[in-house]
N, C-alpha and C positions, 0 to 999 in steps of 0.2 A: 846366292845368286851368280851366276856365271855374268859378269859385264867386259866391258874393254872399254879403255877413257882414250881421248887422240892427245893427250897432254903427258908423254913421258919424261916422268921424275924419278921414279924406284927401278932399280932392276933392268936396267934399257940393256939390248945388244947392239954395238955398230955394226953398221952399214959398209959407211967410211969415213975417211977423216973429213972429206968436206961436208957429206951432209950431218955431221957431229957439231962441227962447228959452225956452221947453218940455223943449228937449231939451237945452240947457244946463246947466240946474238937473239934470237928468235924468243926465246923464254927469258932472256935478261929485260928485252924492250918490252913485252907480256909482264912483267912481275914489276917493272916503273911504273906501267900506263895502271896498273890495278894500286899500285900503293896512291898514286896519283889520283884517282877517283876514288880510293877511300877518302883521300884529305879535301876534294873537293864537295863531298856530300854523298856522292853514288852509293854509302852506305853509312851504318851509325857511329859517330867518332867512338873511335872502340881507345880513345882517351880517358876514360871516366876515373872523375878525380877520385873516386873511394876502389879504385880496382889497384891490388898490389901485392906484391910476391911476398910470398906465406913468411918467408925471414924478417918481412920486415914488423913482423907482429910485436908489440911491448905488451904485455897482460897489466894493463892498469882498469880497473873499474869492472863493473860487469855486465850484460845487455840484454837488455827486455829479450830479444829471442836471438836464438843460435840457431842458423839453420845449419845443416849438415846437407850437401851436394846442391851446388845451381847449376841446376837440369833442369828439363821442361817442369817441373812445380815450382823448383826452386827459386827460379829469376822472378815470376810474375810475384810469389809470398814474397820474396823479402822485400820487391819493388813497392807492393802495396803495405806491409808493414810497415818501411820507412819512412811512412806519410806523417804518423805520430810517434813511434818507436823508434828507439837504438838497436840496430838490424848487425848481426855478423854472419854472414854468409860465406861457408869453406866449401871452397873448391877442389878435389884432388889432381884435377888437371890443367892444364894451359887457358889461356885465350882463345877462340876462335877468329878474334882479328887479325886481320893480316897474313891469317894462312889463306893460300888460293885455293887448296884441295878439300878444305872446307865450303869457302865462300864462292867458290866456282863449280855449276851443276856439271860442265864438261869433264868435272877434276871428282865427279862423285865416289869413282871407283878406288881414289887411291887410297882415300879417306882409308878404305873397309878395307884394303889388300895389304896394309901399313901394321905391322905386327912388333914393332919396336917398344922399347920400355917406356917411353913417354910420349907414344903415338898418339893421338884423340880415340884409338879405336884399342878397347882392350879384348882381343878376341879369347874367345873359348869354344870348346869343341863339349857339348853334353855327353853325357854316358851313352845317349839312344847314338851318337855316332854325327852329328848335327854340327857346323861349323855355326858359329853364333858370334854376337859383335856385343858389349858393353860401349859406351859411351864414355869419354873421359876426359873433358873439356867443358868448359863452361859454355853453358847452353841444350848441355846433354845430349840426347838424341834426337833434337832438331839439325845436331848438324853432322851427322850421320846418314839422316834418313833421304826417302826417295821424295820428300817435301810435301805430299797429300794430304789437304787438310778437310778435315768432313766432320759435323758434329755426332754426336752420339744420338739416340732416339728418343724421345719422347717417353717411352715404354722404359729403355733403360734411366733416363731419371728419375721415374715414378719408383721402379723397383730399386733403388737404391738409396731411397728416400731425400733427395737433393731440393730444393727449395726451388720451383721450377722458377720465379720471377726472376729470382737471385742466377740462376744458371742462362736466363735468356739476359741479363747484364753482362755478366763475364763474360762468355762468348765475345760478343759487339767489341769489347775490351780489347783482347789479345788480336781480335781481325785486323782493326783498324792500324794497328802497329806493324805487322807481319805478313799477311796476307793479302794474295793477288788471284786474278782469274787468268789460266794460262791458256796463251794462245797454241791453239791444237795444230799439232803439224802433221802431216798425211798420213801416217802408222797411226794415230790416233783417231784420225778422220773414220778410216778404215775398220779400227777399231770397234766403235760405237754404233757405226751401220751394221757390221757385221755380229754387234750384240742383240739391236732388233730384231735382225732377221731370225737371230738364234731363240727368237721370245721373249728374253729378257727385257720388259714393258713394264710400262710404256716408259716415253723418253722426258726425262723431269729437267731436264737440260740445262742451265748453271744452278747451282743449289749446292749448301753447306749443307743443306736438311741428310736426313739418312731416309730415305724414299725408298721402296721398290721397285725397281726397273734400271733403266741405264741413266745416268746423271755426269753431268761433268763438276768436278770439285775445284775447292781452293787449292792454291800452291804458294808456300812460302819462298817461290823463285819468284825473280822480279823476272818484267821483259828482257832482261841484261843478260836473264843467267844468274844474277846473285843472288845467295842464300841470304835470307833472315833468319833467324833464329831467338829461342826464348830470352836468349843475353839481350837481345836489341830493348826488351820488354823493361832493363833496367835504366833505359832513356826516362824511365816514368816514374823514379825512387827520387825519393829528399837526400838528396847526396849530403847533405849534411848529418844525418842517422843512418849513414849505412856503409858499412867498409866490408868490402868483397875480396877474401885472400885466395888467390890460385895455386896450384901446387901444395896445398893444405890436404894433408891428406890423414883422415880424423881414425884415430887407431882405438880410440875406445869411448864410448860415452862413461861420466864419472858421477856415482850416485853417494847421495845422507842417506845410509841407513837406521840412524837411528828412529823414527817414526814407525809409525804403523803401517805406512808403505814405505818403501824406500822411493826416494825423489832426485832424479835427474837434476843435476846441480853444472852441468858443465862438460868437458871434453878435452882429452888430448888427442895432439897431431902433431905430425910430426911437417917441416918444413924443407923445400927442396934439395937441401943440404943435409937434412937425415936428421935434423936439430930437433928435438921433441919440447911444445908449446900447451900450456893447457889455458881454456877458456872458461868463463864463469858465465850464467847467468846473474842480473843482481838481483837481491832481496827483496824489489821490489813483488806485492804479489800479481801472477799470474805468468809472471816470466816463465818462461819455457826454451826445451832442448826441443827439435825439431826436424826430424829425419827427412830428409826426399834425395834422396841416394837409389831409388828406381827398384823394383821389384828383386834382383840381387842383393845392390847394394845397403839396401835398408835393414832386411834380412840379416844379412850375413853380419851386420854390424851388431846387430841384437843382440846374435849369437854370441859374438867375440864379446860383449858385454855383460854376457851373464845372465841373457833375458834367452828361453826356450827352452828345448825338452831337456830335461836331467840326465837322460843316459846321454844325450848327446854332449854334454858341457864337460860331463864326469871324463868321459873317454879323452876331451881336449885338455883334461886337468885345469877347466876356467869354472871360477871362481860361482856360484850360483845367485844369480841376485833374485830373480823372479821365476818359479819352473813355471813354464807353458808349452806343453805338448805340440800346438797348432804352429808354435813359430817355422817356418821353411816348408809346411804343410801344403797342399793344395798348388803348387806353381803348375803353370797351363801355359802352353806357347800353342797359338794358331799354326799349327801345320801347312805350308804351302807348297802346293808344287806346280811345275810351270813346263810348256814346251815350246821348244825354240825354232821358230819358222824362218828358214832362207828366201833372202831375198834378193831379185836380179842384181841390184847393183847397190854401194852403203845407200842409206837410209837416214833420214835428221833426228840424231838424237831426239829422246825425250822418256821423261822418267814417269812418274802417275798423273796420270791428268784427268783418265775416266776411272767408271768405277760401274760394274753392273751387279746389284745387290740380288740375289736370284731370295725367291721364295723356298729352297730347298735345302738351305743353309750352306749356304757359299756365296764369297766373292770375287770378280772375276774382275782382273785389272792387265793393263800390259804397258811394255816399255820397249824402248828400238832406241836407236843408234849409236854404230860402233866407227863407223866411217875408213877406217884406218889402209890405206892404200899400198900397193905392193912398195913401192919404194922411198915407207916412212922406217923411219926407226921402229923395228918392234920391242915391245916392251915384254917381260911379264911381271904380271900384275900379283904376284904373291899366291898365297892359299885361297884366295875368295874365288880365282878365277877357272878358267874351263881346262886351260893346258895340266891342269894336278892330274885330271880323267878321275876312275872310280875307286882309286885306293882299296880296291875289293882284295888283294891279297896278305892285306895287312889284318893279324889278330886283333881283335876287339881292345884287348888292354894296352895294348903299343898304338892305339889311335891317337898321336901326341899330335901338339902342334908344331915339333921338331920332325916327327915324321912327313907331316903333310909338306913341309917345306924341304924335307930332303927329296922327295919324290918328286917333288915340283922340279927340284934344280934338274933332273936329270931329265926333262924335258925339253927336248934344243926346239922343237919346232912347233908355235902353235897351230891348230886346224883353221884353215885359211878361213871355215863355212864361219866361224863367230865372228869374222868382221863383216859379215854383210846379214844382218838379219834385226829379228828383233824376237820379245817373250811375250806369250800370252798368258799370265799367272790367275791361278784361284787358290784362295784363302782358306780355311774352316770357319765358318763363324760359330762362335759358342762351344769350341771344343769340350766335351765330356771326359777326355783322360785329362789324368793329370800325375803329376808326380813329385819332388821336394827336392831339396838343399840342404846337405851335410856337408859340416869339415871338412877338411884336408890339412891344413894346419890351422896353424893359430895368429896368421899373417893378412891383416887387411888385404896386402896386396896381391895375394896370391886368389885365384878363382877356389872360390870351394865345389863340390862337386856339385853338379845340377842333372836334375834327369826331368824329362818332361814327358816320357812313356806314351809318344805318338801313336795313335792308331789302335792306343790297347781298347777302347769300348766300341764294340761292330758299328756305333751310330756316324762316328766320327771315319770310318771309312767307307758305310756308304754315300756320307756327303760326299769325301770325295769323291768317286767315282761318278757321281753325279756333275763334280765340276768339271770334270776332266771330259766327260761325254758335251758338254757343254761347247768347251773350249774346242773342241773336234769341230762344233756345225760351224763356230764360230771362223775357225781357220777353212773350212772348207766353202764358205759366202763369197759370192762374188766380189765381195768387195776388196778382197787379199787377192784377189786374180791377178789385176795389175801392178802391184808390189810382190807377191812373193816368187819362188824361181819355178821353174818346167814342173810339168804335170809327173816327172819321173820321182818325187818329193812326196810319196803317197802318205796316208797317216801311220802305218806301220814303219817307214820310213823316219819320218818324222817324229815317231814316240823312240824311235831307236837311238837317236841322234839326241833328244832330251834327257836319255840315261845319262848322256854324259856333261851334257848341258846342265842338269843337276845335279852340283860338287856337292857329295857329304861321304861320310867314310863307312858308310854301309856296303855290305858284301852284298854283289849284285846275282838277282838268277838269268836263266837262260831265257827264262818266258815271262822275263818283266812286261814284256809289251803286249804279248798275248792276253793275261790277266791285268787288268785294270786295278783291279784291288792289290797286287804286288807290285806294279808301276807303281799307287801311291805307298806305298811303305819302302819301296828301294828309292825313289828319286825325292821322298822327306827333305826338305831345308825351309827356312825360316826367312820371315821377314822384319825379324826383329819385335813382334807384338807381344813376347812373355810377359804373363802378368803372374801375381798370388806369390804366397807366403806367407801376408801379415792382414789375414780376412776380417772384414771387420765382423764384429761379432765372437770373434776367436782371439783374435791378437791386437786388435783396436775397437773402441766402441763406436756408435755413430758419428761421435765428435773427433774422430782417430785419434780421441788420447790411449795412450798404451795402457793397457786392461790391468791393475794392480798394479800402477805405478804414477806417482806424481810427477807436474810439469814434462810432460815426455810424450807427444805424439810421432806417427807418420803421418807425411800428405804425399801419396805417390802411387804408382801404378802396381805396388806389393796389395795395396789395400782392394784392389779389384775380384771380384768374381771372374767376370766376364771382361774381356777386354774391349770399350768400347765403340760404336762405330764402327765402321772398317777401318781406318788404320786413329790408331787413340792420341797423338801429339796435340788435339785440337781440346781436346775431353781434358789433357793432361796441363797442358797450361791453364784450362780454363777452369778446373780444381785448385791450381796455384793461386788465381786472380780468385776467387769463391769464396776459399777458406781464409783466406790474408780480409776480406772486408766481415766475414763471420766472426774474425776474431777481435777487428777493431769496432764493430758494431758491439760484440759482447761486453768490452769494456767501457763504450763511450757513448753507446745511444747515438743518438741523431749530431752531436757533434762530432763523429766520426768522418762527417760527408762523403761516404760513399753510399 
């Protein structure tokens, strides 16, 4: 998605020396106030006693659980298991605390634009030409996303075979710690009314539940625009039993292959200085290594550790620990398209607050607010922003991050319209198009090759067209007339403008606003809800144990055949808590106390 933020931290263009000095003072005050706010309880205490850098690790003894990935599922899982067991949580990224680009909503776009080697965002471009993001920070995707919180449907819970009672206990555990109700801004109010005018009814008010119609969901941003993340759930941990290492990049899983089945016994990880360490689970029965590194991270690590398709592993000279042709298969991303609506003036910033859940197979959401005035410092916000244009002249094999940056650097002026307006978004529910992950190198730090095959299934394309038609009805509703610009912006003009706002590396067609099918294909982007690669029944069992291996589980979005709800973060956090409770109850019964 193409967004512009109001706090210039990267890529700023100097207008004059006085302005720069003035802004520097403001930023210094801004930073000081936020550090003060953190220290006075405006956010969780980021000085967790168990949070250390990876280089401090001393490999003494074993752990009941080694959890690889301190993200959306890993943090609640670690916090829960630590109530009774000794847990090591390894996170390849840094801490979110003290990082204003993560913590403050108005800086939402900066982290996504930051493609530095150690940034919280690891950008990648799928082979389809869509720019995407992987989280690389404690708290995972909850540190980078648009904040919307909504549960999975009862149907989804039933289909995946979860215990409904425990699910309904696990969601509130998350919600009490990190979720708020949003205060609607004018853009979102107009959007809500526009959805109802467009027939996306009934109106369900404020609710976490997945219901057909229009609703206001939860948010992990508080009333001051401060982000609460999955890392905040670590406050519920037993600090005596938990060790969290940041900048700990796990290189591979260590197996004992002497038994009938290979058994995971530990991991090898690299610290922030590049030094290798080994950590092992204890000899106690039921000690385990658990992967919670996300759809890409967990799948990638299994392959590099020798679990995956034989041909893929041999091609990269990786010793085969367990042959499984399904690892890396069935990757899916919910394709998203947006239309950009220019407004008469700057509008208040909002991310996702409302969703329209249609019966046609699409979800409709909205965002707004850029607000840069003509005398402010202009910023170029990197490869995730509208100023990089379409890049349609770049051949597919040359569509790299470097090419995107080079193209972006040649753009001297931002289009003025991107500062005044907002987006209406549609995302395909339960896409039928699937792809795969394959290896490019043996280095865990490198992105693998990722293909989603957007719109390869005709049903997905039909749903997209229905979604775009619904967005057109919303945009033309009377509720947007007071906000949007003059009548000269016809739907044809808006769609043409939206072609430039939907930033990807897919060649554009001259008729992409005439044919909505072509518009869907040409302007497809992502909202980071990719999933699959370690499906239940193919790579892991219903208990999330890796099939054919002892003492190894995968608990994250890589196991999902479909993304839950309209936005998955609620369910992924819930799953971490849910499986933590299941494991405790399985080992301790009533003595688990959860």
